[in-house]
N, C-alpha and C positions, 0 to 999 in steps of 0.2 A: 503494499500500501503505500502512493508516494503522499506525499506533506505539501500542501498549497502555503502560502504566504498568511492564509486565515488562522490554520493551522498552529502558527508559530504566536505564541502570545505572552507579551510582558507580565512580569508577576503581578506589578500592582495594578495592571487590567484585569488581570484575573482575579485578584483580592475581589476587585467592587463588581465583576459580573460572573461568580465563580457558579452561580445556580442555573446561569444561561449555560454556562460551558460544559457543567453536569449534563445537562439536559441533552446536549451537543453528541456529548460521548455516549451519552444511553443510548443515542438514536444511530450510534456507530463510529463517529466521529474520533478522532486523536488529536489530542492536542498535547502542542514540546511548550512547557511555560519556561521563559527565559528570566536569568538575574543577573542584572549586569550586563546583558547583551550576550549570555551564553548560555546554552541547553540548561536547564535545571529539575525539571522534572515532568513529569510525562500523566497527562489525567486519560484514562480508559475506562472503558466499561469494565465491571468488578469480573463479568463473564466470561468477557474476551480476555483479561488477565489471566484468569483457571485457565482457560484453554492453552494460552499461551505457556502457562506453568506445564500442564498435561504433555503439552509436545515437545519442551526439553526434557522435561522426565523420559521422555519414548525416547529421544536421543541418545540421551544416556547408556541409557537398556540397550539400544540398538550397537551402542560403542563398545560396552561392556561384553556384549553377544559375540562382537567381531573380534576384539581381543581375545577371547577364550578360542576362537574357531581357529584363529591365527599360532596360540600356543599350542592348541590340541597337532593341526599340523606339524609344528615343531617340534614335536615329541617322536609323531607318525614318523619323519623325516631326521631321527635321531640326532635333532640341532639343540638337545637338554643336558643339562648337568643337574646333579643332586645338588639342593639348596644348600647343605653344609658344607660342601668344598667352596661352593662358587661366595658362600659366604668368607669361609676359610681365604680364599685369593684375595678376594676383598680387601680384608683384612693385614693379608701380608703385602699389599700393594700401599695400601695406606701408614704401614709402618715404616716401609722401607723411602716413604716419598718423605715423612714424618723426620726421621734420622738424614736424609740428603738434603735436606731445608735446614736443618739446627745446625749440621756440620758444615754447612756452606757460610753460615750466622755466626759460628766461632773464630775468635782471632787467630790469626797463624802462631805457632810457639814459634818461640826464641830458641835459636840457636845458640851455642860458644863456639 
C-alpha cells in the first residue's frame, strides 16, 4: 500500500484531529504521524495491526522450518559434527586467539 501526502500528518495536527484520523484509520487508511519533520508513529486499524502480527509470526515459522530443512539436509549429506566437539573447537580457537592477543600486548623482555 502506498502513502499519499494526505497520509502524512504532523503531530500537532494529529492531536487536534485525532478522532477524524482514527475514523479514517478504521475505514482502512494508514496515517504516518510526524514529529519535527520525521516519521514518529503510525495510526492504523487495530484489526489490520493484528493481521500484520499474524503475518510476521507466519514468516518467522516459515524461516524456522526452512532452517530445519537445511539442517536435516546437512545431516543427510554428512556436513555435521557433534555439538560437544564443535564447542570444544570453538573454545580452543578462542583460547588461542586470547593467548595470541595477550602475548602481542606484552612488552619485549630485556636481554643483557
